[in-house]
N, C-alpha and C positions, 0 to 999 in steps of 0.2 A: 534547646528548642524542642517543643513538643507539638506534634500535628495530630489532631484527632478529627474523626468524622462520625456523623450520626445520620441515619436515614429513617424517614417515616413516609406516610402516604403523600405528603405534600412535596417532598423533595429531600435534599441533602443539606446539612450544615457542616461546614469545615471550620475548624478553629486552629490558629497558629499562635502558640504561646512562647514567650521568651522570658528570660530572667535578667535582661539588661537594665539600663537606667530608666526605662519606661518613657512615657509621654506626659509632659506637663498637662494636667487636667484642663487648664485654661486654653490649651491649644487643640484639644480634641475636636472642636467644631470646625477647625480650619484645615486640618491635615489632609483632607480630601479636596481642597480647593486647588484649581489649576494655578500653577506658578508659585504656590506657597511652599517654601523650603526652610529648613533650619540648618542645612549644610552649605558650607561656603562654595562648593562646586556643584551643588544640586540645581536641577532645573524645576523642581516642583511639579513634575508631570507624572511620575510613577504611580502614586496612589490615585490620582485623578483618572488616569487611563484604566487602572484596575477597576475602579468603581464603574466607569462607563461601560466596560466590557461586561461586567457582571449584571448591571442594570439592563443592558441590551438583551441578555438572556433570561430576563425575568427575575433576577435575584437582587439581593441587598448585600452591602458591605459596610461594616462598622468596626470601631476599635474601642477598647476600654483598658483600664488598668488591670494588671495581673497581680493579684495578692500573693506573696508579700511584696514582690517587685517585678518590673518588667511590663510588657504589654500583651494584649490578646487582640488579634485581628480575626474577625469571623465573617464568613459570608454564606449566604444560602443560594441555592439554585433549585428551581422547580423540577419535579419529576418529568422526565422527557416524555413519557407516555401521556401524562396529563397535559403537558404543553402542546403536543402534537394533536390532541383531540379537542382542546379548548378553542372556542371561537375567538377570532381576532377582536381586540378591543376596538371600539368605534373609531378612534383616531387612526387606526391602520386599515380600516375598511375602505374600499373604493367603490 
């Protein structure tokens, strides 16, 4: 497992790479769906909850294949200074 980070003026990018069996490309669109699981004892909530938390903080979470094998999960989060000084989106204004 390899974890890397990058930072720029917009925020931070975190990548978690592994060299396991990977994720079937046909399933990549579904792995973040609530209650979707490929594990016999799984609830299908873990990745859905992670994505919800990251989205709530203004970020994005996605996955892709890691060449030559494994998977890469990446997420972004905005710069805290930028987030604190940015106006609220219209949907959150009262």
